BAVEXGU-285520 format. One line per field, with one value per residue (C-alpha): residue number from 1; residue in one letter; x, y, z. Coordinates in Angstrom, 1 decimal. Layout:
% residues N
seq <- [NUM  ...];
type <- [A  ...];
x <- [X  ...];
y <- [Y  ...];
z <- [Z  ...];
END
This chain:
% residues 735
seq <- [1  2  3  4  5  6  7  8  9  10  11  12  13  14  15  16  17  18  19  20  21  22  23  24  25  26  27  28  29  30  31  32  33  34  35  36  37  38  39  40  41  42  43  44  45  46  47  48  49  50  51  52  53  54  55  56  57  58  59  60  61  62  63  64  65  66  67  68  69  70  71  72  73  74  75  76  77  78  79  80  81  82  83  84  85  86  87  88  89  90  91  92  93  94  95  96  97  98  99  100  101  102  103  104  105  106  107  108  109  110  111  112  113  114  115  116  117  118  119  120  121  122  123  124  125  126  127  128  129  130  131  132  133  134  135  136  137  138  139  140  141  142  143  144  145  146  147  148  149  150  151  152  153  154  155  156  157  158  159  160  161  162  163  164  165  166  167  168  169  170  171  172  173  174  175  176  177  178  179  180  181  182  183  184  185  186  187  188  189  190  191  192  193  194  195  196  197  198  199  200  201  202  203  204  205  206  207  208  209  210  211  212  213  214  215  216  217  218  219  220  221  222  223  224  225  226  227  228  229  230  231  232  233  234  235  236  237  238  239  240  241  242  243  244  245  246  247  248  249  250  251  252  253  254  255  256  257  258  259  260  261  262  263  264  265  266  267  268  269  270  271  272  273  274  275  276  277  278  279  280  281  282  283  284  285  286  287  288  289  290  291  292  293  294  295  296  297  298  299  300  301  302  303  304  305  306  307  308  309  310  311  312  313  314  315  316  317  318  319  320  321  322  323  324  325  326  327  328  329  330  331  332  333  334  335  336  337  338  339  340  341  342  343  344  345  346  347  348  349  350  351  352  353  354  355  356  357  358  359  360  361  362  363  364  365  366  367  368  369  370  371  372  373  374  375  376  377  378  379  380  381  382  383  384  385  386  387  388  389  390  391  392  393  394  395  396  397  398  399  400  401  402  403  404  405  406  407  408  409  410  411  412  413  414  415  416  417  418  419  420  421  422  423  424  425  426  427  428  429  430  431  432  433  434  435  436  437  438  439  440  441  442  443  444  445  446  447  448  449  450  451  452  453  454  455  456  457  458  459  460  461  462  463  464  465  466  467  468  469  470  471  472  473  474  475  476  477  478  479  480  481  482  483  484  485  486  487  488  489  490  491  492  493  494  495  496  497  498  499  500  501  502  503  504  505  506  507  508  509  510  511  512  513  514  515  516  517  518  519  520  521  522  523  524  525  526  527  528  529  530  531  532  533  534  535  536  537  538  539  540  541  542  543  544  545  546  547  548  549  550  551  552  553  554  555  556  557  558  559  560  561  562  563  564  565  566  567  568  569  570  571  572  573  574  575  576  577  578  579  580  581  582  583  584  585  586  587  588  589  590  591  592  593  594  595  596  597  598  599  600  601  602  603  604  605  606  607  608  609  610  611  612  613  614  615  616  617  618  619  620  621  622  623  624  625  626  627  628  629  630  631  632  633  634  635  636  637  638  639  640  641  642  643  644  645  646  647  648  649  650  651  652  653  654  655  656  657  658  659  660  661  662  663  664  665  666  667  668  669  670  671  672  673  674  675  676  677  678  679  680  681  682  683  684  685  686  687  688  689  690  691  692  693  694  695  696  697  698  699  700  701  702  703  704  705  706  707  708  709  710  711  712  713  714  715  716  717  718  719  720  721  722  723  724  725  726  727  728  729  730  731  732  733  734  735];
type <- [X  X  X  X  X  X  X  X  X  X  X  X  X  X  X  X  X  X  X  X  X  X  X  X  X  X  X  X  X  X  X  X  X  X  X  X  X  X  X  X  X  X  X  X  X  X  X  X  X  X  X  X  X  X  X  X  X  X  X  X  X  X  X  X  X  X  X  X  X  X  X  X  X  X  X  X  X  X  X  X  X  X  X  X  X  X  X  X  X  X  X  X  X  X  X  X  X  X  X  X  X  X  X  X  X  X  X  X  X  X  X  X  X  X  X  X  X  X  X  X  X  X  X  X  X  X  X  X  X  X  X  X  X  X  X  X  X  X  X  X  X  X  X  X  X  X  X  X  X  X  X  X  X  X  X  X  X  X  X  X  X  X  X  X  X  X  X  X  X  X  X  X  X  X  X  X  X  X  X  X  X  X  X  X  X  X  X  X  X  X  X  X  X  X  X  X  X  X  X  X  X  X  X  X  X  X  X  X  X  X  X  X  X  X  X  X  X  X  X  X  X  X  X  X  X  X  X  X  X  X  X  X  X  X  X  X  X  X  X  X  X  X  X  X  X  X  X  X  X  X  X  X  X  X  X  X  X  X  X  X  X  X  X  X  X  X  X  X  X  X  X  X  X  X  X  X  X  X  X  X  X  X  X  X  X  X  X  X  X  X  X  X  X  X  X  X  X  X  X  X  X  X  X  X  X  X  X  X  X  X  X  X  X  X  X  X  X  X  X  X  X  X  X  X  X  X  X  X  X  X  X  X  X  X  X  X  X  X  X  X  X  X  X  X  X  X  X  X  X  X  X  X  X  X  X  X  X  X  X  X  X  X  X  X  X  X  X  X  X  X  X  X  X  X  X  X  X  X  X  X  X  X  X  X  X  X  X  X  X  X  X  X  X  X  X  X  X  X  X  X  X  X  X  X  X  X  X  X  X  X  X  X  X  X  X  X  X  X  X  X  X  X  X  X  X  X  X  X  X  X  X  X  X  X  X  X  X  X  X  X  X  X  X  X  X  X  X  X  X  X  X  X  X  X  X  X  X  X  X  X  X  X  X  X  X  X  X  X  X  X  X  X  X  X  X  X  X  X  X  X  X  X  X  X  X  X  X  X  X  X  X  X  X  X  X  X  X  X  X  X  X  X  X  X  X  X  X  X  X  X  X  X  X  X  X  X  X  X  X  X  X  X  X  X  X  X  X  X  X  X  X  X  X  X  X  X  X  X  X  X  X  X  X  X  X  X  X  X  X  X  X  X  X  X  X  X  X  X  X  X  X  X  X  X  X  X  X  X  X  X  X  X  X  X  X  X  X  X  X  X  X  X  X  X  X  X  X  X  X  X  X  X  X  X  X  X  X  X  X  X  X  X  X  X  X  X  X  X  X  X  X  X  X  X  X  X  X  X  X  X  X  X  X  X  X  X  X  X  X  X  X  X  X  X  X  X  X  X  X  X  X  X  X  X  X  X  X  X  X  X  X  X  X  X  X  X  X  X  X  X  X  X  X  X  X  X  X  X  X  X  X  X  X  X  X  X  X  X  X  X  X  X  X  X  X  X  X  X  X  X  X  X  X  X  X  X  X  X  X  X  X  X  X  X  X  X  X  X  X  X  X  X  X  X  X  X  X  X  X  X  X  X  X  X  X  X  X  X  X  X  X  X  X  X  X];
x <- [59.4  61.6  64.2  67.6  71.0  72.1  75.2  74.0  73.7  70.8  72.5  75.8  76.2  79.2  80.7  81.1  83.6  85.9  89.5  89.4  87.4  84.6  81.3  79.6  81.9  80.0  81.9  79.9  80.9  79.8  77.2  75.5  74.2  72.8  69.3  67.9  65.7  63.3  60.2  57.1  55.6  58.7  57.5  54.5  56.3  58.7  61.7  62.3  66.0  66.3  67.3  68.4  70.3  71.9  71.4  72.3  69.8  70.1  70.5  73.5  73.2  74.1  74.0  71.8  73.4  74.6  75.4  79.0  79.2  81.3  80.9  83.1  80.1  76.5  75.7  77.6  75.6  72.4  73.3  74.1  70.7  68.9  70.4  69.4  65.9  65.4  66.6  64.1  61.1  60.8  62.2  63.7  63.7  65.5  63.4  65.3  68.8  70.6  73.2  73.5  76.2  76.8  77.5  81.2  80.5  77.9  75.2  76.2  73.2  70.7  67.7  66.9  63.5  61.2  59.1  56.0  57.2  55.2  51.7  50.2  50.7  47.7  47.5  47.4  45.1  42.5  39.0  37.8  40.8  40.1  42.4  42.9  41.8  45.0  45.4  48.8  51.0  52.4  51.5  53.8  56.4  59.4  62.1  65.0  68.8  70.4  73.9  76.2  79.3  82.5  85.8  89.1  92.5  91.0  89.1  85.3  83.2  79.6  78.8  75.5  74.3  70.8  69.2  65.8  64.3  60.9  58.1  54.4  53.4  53.8  57.1  57.1  58.6  61.3  58.6  56.6  59.4  60.7  57.5  58.2  58.9  62.3  63.5  62.1  64.6  66.0  69.7  72.0  72.9  69.2  68.4  70.8  69.2  65.7  66.7  68.2  65.1  62.9  64.9  64.4  60.6  59.9  56.7  56.8  55.4  58.0  60.8  59.7  59.7  63.1  64.6  63.3  64.8  68.2  68.5  67.1  64.2  60.7  57.8  57.2  60.4  62.5  63.5  61.0  57.5  56.0  54.8  58.3  59.5  56.8  57.7  61.4  60.6  58.4  61.3  63.5  60.9  61.6  65.2  65.9  69.4  69.4  69.1  70.6  74.2  73.6  72.1  75.2  77.4  75.3  75.7  79.5  79.6  77.5  80.0  82.9  81.1  80.8  84.4  87.2  89.2  86.5  87.8  86.2  86.9  84.6  84.1  81.1  80.3  79.4  75.9  77.1  75.9  78.0  80.5  82.9  83.2  85.7  85.8  87.5  86.9  89.4  90.1  90.9  93.4  95.1  95.3  96.9  99.7  100.6  99.7  99.6  102.4  100.0  96.6  93.7  91.6  88.4  86.4  84.4  81.1  78.6  75.5  72.9  70.2  72.4  74.4  77.7  81.0  81.8  85.3  86.8  90.4  91.5  94.7  95.9  97.0  99.6  97.1  96.1  92.8  91.5  91.0  89.0  90.9  88.4  85.9  84.9  81.8  82.5  80.5  81.8  84.6  86.8  90.5  90.1  87.7  90.1  92.9  90.8  90.1  93.8  94.7  91.9  93.0  96.6  95.3  93.0  96.0  98.2  100.2  101.6  102.0  101.6  104.3  101.9  98.3  96.4  93.4  91.1  92.1  90.9  92.8  91.4  92.6  95.9  96.3  95.4  97.9  100.7  99.9  99.2  101.3  104.3  106.5  103.9  103.8  100.6  99.5  96.3  95.0  95.0  91.4  90.2  91.9  90.5  87.0  87.0  88.3  85.0  83.3  86.1  86.9  84.3  82.1  85.0  86.9  83.9  85.0  88.7  88.0  88.8  92.1  92.9  92.3  94.6  97.3  96.7  97.3  100.4  101.9  100.9  102.8  106.1  109.2  111.2  110.2  111.8  109.9  106.6  107.1  107.9  105.1  102.6  103.2  102.9  99.6  98.2  99.1  97.8  94.3  94.3  94.0  96.8  94.3  92.1  91.9  91.6  94.7  96.5  95.5  96.8  100.0  100.5  100.1  101.6  104.0  101.0  99.6  102.0  104.0  107.4  107.2  106.0  109.0  110.6  107.4  105.7  102.3  101.6  100.9  98.0  99.5  97.4  94.3  91.2  88.9  88.8  85.4  83.5  80.2  81.2  82.1  78.7  76.4  73.2  73.8  73.3  70.2  68.1  66.5  69.7  69.8  73.0  72.3  72.4  75.3  78.2  76.6  75.6  79.1  80.6  78.4  79.4  83.1  82.8  81.3  84.0  86.7  85.1  85.2  88.8  89.6  87.9  89.8  93.1  92.4  91.6  94.9  96.8  95.1  96.2  99.4  101.5  103.8  107.5  108.2  112.0  113.3  115.7  116.5  115.7  112.2  111.7  113.0  110.5  107.6  108.1  108.0  105.8  102.0  100.6  99.7  103.2  104.9  103.0  104.4  107.9  107.5  106.6  109.7  111.9  110.6  111.0  114.6  115.6  115.1  117.9  121.6  124.1  127.3  129.7  130.6  132.7  133.2  129.9  128.0  126.2  124.3  121.2  119.6  116.8  118.2  116.4  117.6  121.0  121.0  119.6  119.1  119.3  122.2  122.2  124.6  125.2  127.3  127.1  129.1  126.7  123.6  122.7  121.0  120.0  118.5  117.9  114.4  113.4  111.1  111.7  111.0  107.7  106.1  108.4  109.4  112.8  112.8  113.7  117.0  118.2  117.1  119.1  122.3  121.6  121.3  124.6  126.3  124.9  122.7  120.4  118.5  117.3  118.7  116.2  115.8  114.4  111.6  109.4  107.4  104.3  104.4  105.1  102.6  103.3  102.0  98.5  95.5  93.9  93.1  92.0  91.2  90.9  87.2  84.0  84.0  87.6  87.0  83.8  85.5  88.6  86.7  84.4  87.4  89.1  85.9  85.3  88.8  88.4  85.1  86.6  89.6  87.9  85.2  87.8  88.0  86.1  89.1  89.6  85.8  85.8  88.9  87.6  84.1  85.5  87.8  85.1  82.6  85.2  86.0  82.3  81.8  84.8  83.7  80.2  81.6  83.5  82.3  80.1  81.6  85.2  87.2  88.9  86.2  88.5  88.4  84.8  84.2  82.3  79.3  79.1  76.2  78.0  78.4  74.7  73.9  76.3  74.4  71.0  72.2  73.7  70.4  68.8  71.5  71.0  74.3  75.4  74.4  76.6  75.0  77.8  81.6  84.2  88.0  89.8  91.3  95.0  94.2  92.6  95.6  97.9  95.6  95.7  99.5  99.6  97.2  99.2  96.0  97.9  99.6  96.3  94.3  97.1  95.7  97.4  95.9  92.1  90.7];
y <- [209.1  206.7  204.8  206.4  204.7  203.4  204.2  201.8  198.0  197.3  194.4  196.2  198.7  200.2  198.7  201.4  200.1  202.9  201.9  204.0  201.2  203.5  201.8  205.2  206.5  206.0  206.3  208.6  208.3  210.4  207.8  208.0  211.4  210.4  209.7  207.4  208.5  205.8  205.0  206.0  202.6  201.1  202.7  200.5  197.3  195.1  195.9  199.2  199.1  198.7  201.1  204.3  207.5  209.1  212.8  214.8  214.3  217.9  219.5  221.8  225.2  224.7  227.2  226.7  224.7  226.7  226.0  224.9  223.4  220.2  217.0  213.9  211.5  211.7  210.5  213.4  215.8  214.2  214.4  218.1  218.8  216.7  218.7  221.9  220.6  219.7  223.1  224.8  222.6  220.0  216.6  215.4  212.3  211.0  211.6  210.6  209.4  209.1  206.4  202.9  200.4  199.5  203.1  204.0  206.6  204.6  206.8  210.3  212.5  212.7  214.8  215.4  217.0  218.2  215.4  217.1  217.3  215.5  214.2  211.3  207.9  205.6  202.7  199.1  197.6  194.8  196.4  194.0  194.8  197.5  200.4  203.7  206.7  208.6  211.9  212.3  215.1  215.7  219.1  219.6  221.5  222.4  222.8  220.6  220.1  218.5  217.1  215.6  213.6  215.2  213.3  215.2  213.6  210.2  211.5  211.8  214.4  215.6  219.2  221.1  222.1  223.4  224.5  225.9  226.5  227.8  225.9  226.1  224.9  225.9  224.9  223.2  224.6  222.7  221.0  219.8  218.7  216.1  214.1  213.6  209.9  210.9  212.1  209.4  206.7  204.6  205.3  202.2  202.8  203.1  199.8  197.9  199.6  198.6  195.0  195.0  196.5  194.1  191.1  192.5  192.3  196.1  197.1  199.4  202.3  201.8  201.7  205.0  206.7  205.2  206.2  209.8  210.1  208.6  210.9  214.0  214.3  215.7  213.3  212.7  214.3  211.3  210.7  207.9  207.1  204.4  202.7  202.8  201.0  198.4  197.7  197.4  194.8  192.9  192.8  191.1  188.8  186.0  185.6  182.3  182.6  179.0  177.5  180.1  179.0  175.5  176.9  179.0  175.9  174.1  177.0  176.9  173.1  173.7  176.3  173.9  171.2  173.6  174.8  172.9  176.2  177.7  177.6  177.9  177.2  177.2  176.3  175.1  176.1  173.8  173.4  172.4  175.8  177.9  180.0  181.5  181.0  182.4  181.9  183.0  182.6  181.3  184.8  185.9  183.1  183.8  187.5  186.9  184.9  187.9  190.8  189.4  191.6  194.2  193.4  195.5  193.7  195.8  194.8  198.0  196.5  194.0  192.3  194.0  191.4  188.6  190.7  189.4  191.2  191.0  191.4  191.6  191.2  193.5  193.9  196.4  195.3  196.8  199.2  200.6  198.8  197.3  193.6  191.2  188.4  186.9  187.5  186.3  186.2  186.0  185.2  188.2  190.7  189.1  188.7  185.0  185.4  187.7  185.2  182.5  184.9  185.5  181.8  180.9  183.6  182.3  178.8  179.7  181.4  178.2  179.4  182.5  185.4  189.1  191.6  194.2  194.2  197.5  197.5  199.7  201.0  197.9  196.8  193.2  192.9  194.4  191.7  189.0  190.3  190.2  186.7  185.1  187.2  188.5  188.9  190.8  194.6  195.8  199.3  201.4  202.7  206.5  206.5  204.6  207.2  210.3  208.8  208.8  212.3  214.1  212.0  212.6  216.3  218.2  219.0  219.5  221.9  223.6  226.3  225.2  221.7  222.5  224.1  221.0  218.8  220.8  220.6  216.9  216.1  218.2  216.5  213.1  213.6  214.7  212.7  212.7  210.9  213.6  216.3  214.4  214.0  217.7  219.0  216.5  217.8  221.4  220.7  218.9  221.9  224.4  223.0  222.1  218.3  217.2  215.5  214.0  210.2  209.8  211.9  209.7  206.6  208.2  209.2  205.8  204.0  206.6  204.0  202.2  205.1  208.1  208.1  208.7  205.5  203.4  204.1  200.9  198.8  198.0  199.8  199.6  203.3  203.2  205.8  208.7  206.9  208.8  205.9  202.1  200.6  197.3  198.9  200.0  196.3  195.0  197.9  196.7  193.0  192.9  194.3  193.8  190.7  188.9  185.6  183.9  181.0  183.4  185.4  183.5  183.5  187.2  188.2  186.1  187.9  191.3  190.4  189.1  192.4  194.3  192.2  193.0  196.7  196.4  194.6  197.4  200.1  198.2  198.2  201.9  202.6  200.5  202.4  205.8  207.1  208.2  211.1  211.2  214.4  214.4  212.7  210.7  207.2  205.9  207.2  205.5  202.3  202.2  203.2  199.9  197.8  199.4  199.7  203.2  203.4  202.4  204.5  207.6  207.1  206.7  209.7  211.9  210.8  211.4  214.9  215.7  214.5  217.5  219.7  218.0  218.6  215.7  215.8  212.8  212.3  209.2  206.5  205.4  207.3  210.5  213.2  214.3  217.5  219.8  222.8  225.2  223.6  224.4  221.3  217.9  215.5  211.8  209.4  207.3  204.4  203.3  200.2  199.9  196.7  195.0  196.8  197.7  201.0  202.2  205.4  206.5  207.6  204.0  205.1  202.0  199.7  201.5  201.6  199.5  202.6  204.1  207.4  210.8  210.8  207.6  208.6  211.9  209.9  207.5  210.5  211.9  208.5  208.5  205.5  204.9  201.8  200.8  197.5  194.8  194.1  197.7  197.1  195.0  192.2  193.4  196.7  195.2  195.0  191.2  190.7  192.0  189.9  190.9  189.9  186.6  185.2  186.0  185.0  186.9  189.0  190.1  191.1  193.0  195.0  195.7  197.0  199.1  200.7  201.4  202.8  205.1  206.7  207.0  208.9  211.2  211.9  212.2  214.7  217.4  218.7  218.4  217.0  214.2  213.4  213.2  211.0  208.6  208.4  207.5  204.8  203.4  203.1  201.2  199.0  198.3  197.2  194.9  193.3  192.6  190.5  188.3  185.0  185.3  182.2  181.8  179.2  178.2  176.6  176.4  180.2  180.2  180.7  178.1  179.6  178.3  178.6  181.4  183.3  182.9  184.3  187.2  187.9  187.8  190.2  192.4  192.9  193.8  196.4  197.8  196.6  196.1  193.3  193.2  191.3  190.5  191.2  189.8  190.0  192.3  190.3  190.4  192.2  195.0  195.2  195.5  198.2  200.0  200.1  201.1  204.0  205.1  205.0  205.7  208.8  210.6  209.1  209.8  208.3  210.7  212.8  212.9  216.4];
z <- [-138.9  -140.8  -138.9  -139.0  -139.3  -136.0  -134.1  -131.4  -131.5  -129.2  -127.4  -126.6  -123.8  -122.1  -119.0  -116.3  -113.9  -112.8  -112.1  -108.9  -107.3  -106.0  -106.7  -106.6  -109.3  -112.6  -115.9  -118.2  -121.8  -124.7  -125.7  -122.3  -123.2  -126.6  -127.5  -130.2  -133.0  -134.0  -135.9  -133.9  -134.4  -132.7  -129.5  -129.5  -130.5  -128.5  -130.6  -128.9  -129.2  -133.0  -135.7  -134.0  -134.6  -131.6  -130.7  -127.6  -124.8  -123.7  -127.1  -127.1  -128.7  -132.3  -135.1  -138.1  -140.9  -143.8  -147.5  -147.7  -144.2  -144.2  -142.2  -142.1  -142.5  -143.4  -139.9  -138.4  -140.6  -139.6  -135.9  -136.2  -138.0  -135.4  -132.5  -134.3  -134.9  -131.2  -130.1  -132.5  -131.8  -134.5  -135.5  -138.8  -140.9  -144.0  -147.1  -150.2  -151.1  -154.4  -155.2  -153.9  -152.8  -156.5  -157.4  -157.4  -154.8  -152.9  -151.5  -152.5  -151.7  -148.9  -148.2  -144.5  -144.0  -141.2  -139.7  -141.0  -144.6  -147.4  -147.3  -145.4  -147.1  -147.7  -145.3  -146.6  -144.0  -144.0  -143.8  -141.1  -138.9  -136.3  -136.8  -134.9  -136.9  -136.2  -138.1  -139.9  -138.7  -142.2  -143.7  -146.7  -144.6  -146.9  -144.2  -145.2  -145.5  -148.5  -148.3  -151.0  -150.8  -152.0  -152.5  -152.2  -152.3  -151.4  -148.4  -148.5  -146.7  -146.9  -147.9  -147.3  -150.7  -149.7  -146.4  -145.6  -142.2  -143.4  -141.6  -142.4  -139.0  -135.4  -133.7  -130.3  -127.2  -125.2  -123.0  -125.9  -128.3  -125.9  -126.3  -130.0  -130.7  -132.2  -128.8  -126.6  -125.7  -122.9  -122.5  -122.3  -118.6  -117.7  -119.5  -117.3  -114.2  -115.4  -115.9  -112.4  -110.8  -112.7  -111.5  -107.9  -108.4  -108.8  -110.5  -113.5  -111.5  -108.8  -111.5  -112.9  -109.5  -108.7  -112.0  -111.6  -108.2  -109.3  -112.2  -110.4  -112.9  -112.2  -112.5  -116.2  -117.3  -118.1  -121.8  -122.0  -120.9  -118.8  -122.0  -123.4  -120.3  -120.5  -124.2  -123.3  -120.6  -123.0  -125.5  -122.9  -121.6  -124.1  -123.0  -121.2  -119.8  -118.6  -122.1  -124.3  -123.3  -124.6  -127.8  -128.3  -127.9  -130.5  -132.9  -132.4  -133.1  -136.2  -137.4  -136.7  -138.8  -141.7  -141.4  -139.7  -139.4  -137.1  -133.6  -130.2  -126.5  -123.5  -119.9  -117.9  -114.3  -111.4  -112.7  -116.2  -117.6  -120.0  -118.1  -120.6  -124.4  -127.0  -130.7  -133.9  -137.6  -140.2  -141.4  -137.9  -137.3  -140.6  -140.0  -136.5  -138.1  -140.2  -138.0  -134.5  -133.2  -131.7  -130.4  -129.1  -126.5  -126.2  -123.1  -122.7  -123.7  -122.3  -123.4  -121.2  -121.9  -120.6  -118.1  -119.6  -120.5  -124.2  -125.5  -129.0  -130.1  -133.0  -135.0  -137.5  -141.0  -143.3  -144.8  -141.4  -141.3  -138.1  -138.5  -136.4  -134.6  -132.2  -129.4  -126.0  -123.9  -120.1  -117.1  -115.1  -114.8  -112.2  -112.9  -113.1  -116.0  -117.8  -117.2  -118.9  -121.8  -122.4  -122.1  -124.6  -127.1  -127.1  -127.5  -130.4  -132.1  -131.9  -128.9  -130.5  -128.0  -129.2  -128.6  -127.3  -126.1  -125.7  -123.3  -121.3  -117.8  -116.0  -113.0  -113.1  -116.7  -115.8  -113.1  -115.6  -118.1  -115.5  -114.6  -118.1  -120.5  -118.4  -121.6  -123.5  -123.2  -121.7  -122.7  -122.1  -125.4  -125.3  -126.7  -123.6  -121.4  -123.1  -123.2  -119.4  -118.9  -119.5  -116.8  -114.3  -114.9  -117.0  -114.0  -111.6  -113.9  -115.6  -118.0  -117.6  -119.0  -122.6  -121.5  -119.5  -122.4  -124.6  -121.9  -121.5  -125.2  -125.3  -122.2  -123.5  -126.8  -125.2  -126.2  -123.0  -119.8  -117.7  -119.7  -119.2  -115.4  -115.1  -117.3  -115.9  -112.4  -113.6  -115.3  -112.2  -110.0  -112.5  -112.5  -108.8  -109.3  -107.0  -104.6  -107.2  -107.1  -110.9  -111.4  -108.9  -111.0  -114.2  -112.5  -110.9  -114.3  -116.6  -118.0  -119.5  -121.5  -121.8  -125.1  -123.5  -121.5  -124.5  -126.8  -127.9  -127.7  -131.0  -131.2  -134.9  -135.3  -132.8  -130.4  -131.7  -132.9  -131.8  -131.3  -131.5  -130.9  -131.2  -132.4  -136.0  -136.7  -135.7  -136.7  -138.2  -137.3  -133.5  -131.8  -128.7  -130.2  -131.1  -129.2  -128.1  -130.5  -133.4  -132.0  -133.6  -137.1  -136.9  -135.8  -138.6  -141.1  -139.7  -139.9  -143.4  -144.4  -142.7  -144.4  -147.8  -146.9  -146.0  -149.2  -151.2  -149.2  -149.9  -153.6  -153.6  -151.9  -154.5  -157.4  -156.0  -157.6  -154.6  -155.5  -154.8  -152.7  -152.3  -155.4  -153.2  -154.3  -150.9  -151.2  -154.6  -153.2  -150.3  -152.6  -154.5  -151.4  -148.7  -148.8  -149.4  -145.7  -144.5  -147.2  -146.0  -142.5  -144.0  -146.3  -143.4  -141.5  -144.6  -145.1  -141.4  -141.5  -143.6  -140.5  -138.6  -138.4  -137.9  -135.8  -135.7  -132.0  -132.5  -135.1  -136.6  -133.8  -134.6  -132.6  -134.5  -133.4  -134.7  -136.5  -134.2  -130.9  -129.3  -127.1  -126.7  -129.7  -130.3  -130.7  -133.9  -134.4  -138.0  -138.9  -142.7  -142.9  -140.5  -141.9  -138.3  -137.3  -133.9  -132.6  -129.0  -129.8  -130.5  -133.3  -135.4  -132.5  -131.9  -135.3  -137.6  -139.8  -139.6  -137.7  -139.1  -137.1  -138.7  -142.2  -141.8  -141.0  -144.0  -146.3  -145.0  -145.7  -149.3  -148.7  -151.7  -150.4  -147.0  -145.6  -146.1  -142.3  -141.8  -144.3  -142.0  -143.6  -141.8  -143.8  -147.2  -150.0  -150.3  -146.8  -147.6  -146.6  -149.8  -152.4  -151.0  -154.5  -158.1  -158.2  -158.7  -155.5  -156.0  -159.7  -158.9  -156.1  -158.1  -161.0  -158.8  -157.0  -160.3  -161.9  -158.9  -159.3  -163.1  -162.6  -160.1  -162.2  -165.6  -164.4  -163.6  -167.1  -170.4  -172.2  -169.6  -169.8  -173.6  -173.6  -171.0  -172.5  -175.9  -174.5  -172.2  -175.0  -177.1  -174.0  -173.4  -176.9  -176.7  -173.4  -174.6  -177.4  -175.0  -173.6  -170.4  -168.8  -167.6  -169.5  -166.2  -164.1  -161.0  -160.8  -159.9  -156.2  -154.2  -152.5  -148.9  -146.5  -144.8  -148.1  -148.7  -145.3  -146.0  -149.3  -147.6  -144.9  -147.6  -149.2  -146.0  -145.3  -148.8  -149.9  -153.5  -155.8  -158.8  -161.7  -164.0  -164.1  -166.4  -166.4  -168.7  -171.7  -172.6  -175.8  -173.8  -171.5  -174.5  -176.0  -172.7  -172.7  -176.3  -175.7  -172.7  -170.6  -167.4  -168.9  -169.6  -166.6  -164.1  -160.9  -158.6  -155.8  -156.1  -156.7];
END
């Protein structure tokens, strides 16, 4: 079976410290219940933790896929088919894919087949080398699921276009199917336990018995075999924790020698061994200067091979993209370690303090925040809270758990603190959780995570984000064999790739023709200044403002109330002469976009343009981190983004297709007659060693390699205007 795309980076695993303080309380996250599909050969090699696709360990009952079924990503479709396959007694693999990173749509088609599809491939072996005469399991089975990418209004999804469940072989029962290599794995939580038992001197046989007892499994019924365990231990044998720290410091010094803007800070313990280390790349430092008002400090992962907590600082830019700011590797999870991490981060960022930091529910980190950043608002990211709820309440509530989750989200989104306290108490009593210690923690620290208590603190639109995680940033770059000495370079390559993806996403947003929905001058004014992401937030508030009525209570003070409510409302103060606006909902202070209540008052007062101070610099187009240059990389990405939209728009009708094909043919002929070397030599980008590394990693990850791109000449730009290119190819909402 071919290796599948990984959701798991082999060296990262979740921390499981529960804020309740009970050592026996284990945090079980969704990923704990996931398996890893891997190449069968990987089970006999040390690199057990590489290339993996997660599936549910105890496959839930899933219906058969059907033509027309939609998934957000190809990985989600593959996971669904994998769960179905396990339930029905077979495994799957990726067979063929169409498209590539250089294609405007990337990979746009995938064929997922039964693991027994096709014929056995001839082996390329040396005759003298002894080989096992192992019979292939492939028997030309035709069971498969084919999915294709579909882009609608700028959002991509994957659609099932063909499904067949006709097998020409016997399917396995539940006892047999679990022995297939695709379903044999060592979960992250168990890996940590194995390393702990190994350190204590336990034999492999003793480890297997202990793990079976701890997980309540019958002998031989774990999700891995004794051989898998031995391979895992072998993969971690070469790690020398005593010398790896010094190698990491050497790597940081080498990076600093290459780029003076690379920054790092570290401490040594009493034995002159590496204790803590934090670092940031030039792009991260620059990004923090512009978007350092709200920071996410994700400390929910650790390097299980080195038994060290690993934390990453993220920000959010004016296009809504997560941006990397810096990372830290700590010795332990004590409050003193977190204090050092916070001190180091501020130092790396030239002493600038963020307005808000969002973290996990960690009491040690909370203590460190109160000590080191007393003037910075500390909030618990709602995604960290919701990830824990399943571990805390799913077993306790049973069939009522889904109802509890619906009630929780409704209460969390309330606007009034009084309403929250009242509804929270009602929900707790309704589900019989008044004596639960986890509910007590959520109640005690409700001011850290509940929306009504966070009004007035800038959160950058992150109040309703479903998930913020480290792993998507480092997918494909960190694995079980990544050593500390390579860690800085690998993280740098991963971040560089993410920055390029963010740059391309930014370009695509800018090419979209956002439609005016109200025809109000104030909307047109903001469209010319705000990024598409920020304008979308503003436009939603502007449209919602039409649902409110305004009552002037006193001079320059207004009561704004929803048209369907007879009481309540918000107080808006408006002083035109001083260009000062203030609403009791504190919406502007929370997200940097004027709220619907204020916009309703401005509409009443015939305001056609927003005061400049209420168009924050952090949401303006001019504050964008991209483009970084006008060189080769920028030009290739800009043309690729534009061509992707042109393809999607022009394929809607035959007339559009004919028009675009004619003009593109003329344009191609014109471009081929142009010089292949830029006249301005300074525009060429310097290829550094880091760039070379990025390029090498790109090829391994099957990323694009553009051969030649040139800029559009002035004559072509004039021709484009003359032919009213934009009138016919109206880049509005994608089909």
